C-alpha angles and dihedrals in degrees: 000000000000120000112231096227135051122273129185119262112277114264108214093172096070095020106035094166105042105013089220124132134174088276089061091052091050091048092050092050090049092047094049092047095046091051094047094048091060084075099053126125115248092262092047094236098117134035108207104199121188122258145066110332119240122243087264093066137242097292092056089044089054091052088048089056091052097044100044095046089046088062091057091047091049094053089046095051098037090049089054091050093249099320106142107179095178099041093243097150092060089059093049091048090053091047092050090053094047097042096051097042094090107359114195094026118127100238139108100282114018119117119230117254120257109248136161116310093250094049108038106337108147093085087063089062090051093047089070092056091047092049094046091047091052092047094051093047100035097126093052103033117014097042091051096050124109108263090240092057090050090052092048092048091050092050092051092046092050087067085079090058094048101049136064119264124211110274096262139049088338089089086072091064095069086038088059094043090051091048091056094047091050090048091059096045098262099111124130141149090297094056092043091054092051091050094048092048091052093048093050093049092049089056091049093049097046110109102175135254087077092295130128124194110236093241127322112336130032110308109141120168144113090315086081091070105031097040120005094049100026100059101048096037094047091043092054091046094051092045093049088232103161097187095051091042091055093045098049094030093061089056092049090051090053091047093051092054087069101027092058089066092053096079121085124230087258090059097254120142120221113285095230137120132012132313093035089156086081085076112169092027081089087081095053094098091051092056093040090057091057094044092053098034094243102121140105090210128097114240092250093052093045093051091046090057095044096044091042091056093046093049093043092067099036089055094049107055104275089137129068121231089267095050103262123138108248121222104250137052109284102344121352114321113174095185091063095055130089128219089257091056114107137169093281097041094096089066091080078085081083087085089076088069089072079096088077090067086075103092119247090252093051118119086239086075103026103043117093114258114261132199120284114238092259089056094055104059145322107292136188118189127181119205105193096182096063092026095240133141119202120202122185129180120200097203095066100017094234123147120200128194120206109203117215099144118029117085111146091225113134118225094247094049126097121229111259126172088214087069094052108143117202089201092065110014100066120094096230141026134179147189091253104042137048129205117269116256123269109272093034125092105288117242123223090013137137115207133182114213119200131156090004092301126112129209138229131201116248119153112036122206111199118221099187144289137219144158142207136182105326097343141070144171143208131186140190144159134222141177110243111243116208128224096221137026119007109007096228141024110228112251095009115131138153125217115199134191127184120195117190117205119165106312092335127102114200106203116193126179134181115199115202126192099009115168119242116285094016119154132212129209129191125188134194136208121325115229137168125244090237093055126094090228126115119207115193134180126180130181117231100173139358100024131114092235127008091222114082123228120230117241130180137238104200095192091055126198137278087284104044136029091230132009145203127213137179121247136193125197132194145157122266127185127161105335119353138161125222127188130185142163121229133182142177116199138164114227090195120190093335096066088206112150116235121248108287115261089234087071096048096080130047099192143002121200120189120185113173103296098351125092125190121187121190110202122223114293090009089279093147144351124222120198123193122184123186126210097060102015115241124170130189133173119195122189116217 
């Protein structure tokens, strides 16, 4: 699709894979900002973008437009050492003066006050972008403001320090505000307390492997990169704090070792977790690692991932005809939005422009683009801390994520099927498919059906993960939660293991405590009839028929208006074991179907709670034991 503003000619000498250079990034930032500013209020305090308002209301949405675009402008100007070719900072200075003159007042320009997260919390989110923007541009904006405006801005920002954030990454917003105030000589006991509180929570939420939980519990998603790593690492970098930079930077480096594999060959990030409308913000941590020196990636590989992600969305309809980022994935996609999503929400994608903090002469911009990890070879990577298994295939460039650890259920919450979230509850996600909408047949889902009621998966209990040469596994258990009647059946639980081997996904499940005449369904990947993707599912043990039936999802996914997916069914009573093979492949231009899954395995042996699978031609043997879970994979 055409981009509604001018970009430089692609440079395939230095960027053979994406064609994008630093000049492209600057042009995209300029184009996005110019389009958004056509919607500003006269005093420049609010940017009222078109679209469905968020639950916070249009005034908060207008502040969101100001704050999130300010972040892109700040990266753009700071990265150019103060050069501001379009005079953007003057507009943000005017908006800051107008928005803080009478905060909370119902007029054309005033910003809403920052209150507790459950009262009027969204302005706290935006305060971090305002503070970070002011910190990045301090020599050219903050230091030139009238003293009265600086005082009013400080007073408004301090609302973030005096009110209660949501119990997750929101605690990094007052942390970021306090960091800015201290950087301009306005620190005190209040800022120190906000900083210490943020530091302590980060330590509590760190789970290892470079992954933070997003609050108490087991929520792992893109917020790791664009929030939980970005704020403390960038703060330490800007402050010149060597100790903090080393501490948080080591975690970022570990995170990038896995995150780098989570982008497809087409540049797409994994379609998993909430706030996916932030799109290419998913690459922010990759660029941040290069900017701060905390990365395992070469400059050419890092830029390939970042530019690939940026171009992926620009080429696929993320922009409206007048250059605005559309709430959704490619075009509009209501099912992928949250109630807090508003017209300006997509502009958290501005975080990707942290790449511009790398100077023009940096190797990040001058080195020749290299292959992304998915383009180098087939890879399987287990991440035990978050309970995730990443599977990438070079031939089609698809990355799959098998979820055995991220559930977005807080520790104090009960498990209700009404709260089932397709963006966390499914067992697998990818860079080429999205979950089917709520109310449609769920993709990549195991469901127990008893008494006419079917179950969903809510709280996930990881049982381990590991990998070897060309294979890997992850396991978990959950209590099925039912959509009607009593939420749970006493004693009923499901233990699940995924083994990734090449393009194949061996999915094994043991159901314990199922009532008489219960039924089990397992679904595979959801794809559209116009796509070149092939989704296959084949029963190896415990199913009525090994051949899956095709069912439809009329509301489709983020990729296709309507979708089809394979489904197996079988009987489960008491304790039973069920084994299947799944795959998602792209046939590309050839249109040649992949080898049928029925030919991928020579033999399957199931003895009580032990499964042995002999792969075709005796090339390998996989052994899965339940209670406790143990997995081995032995090549011939």
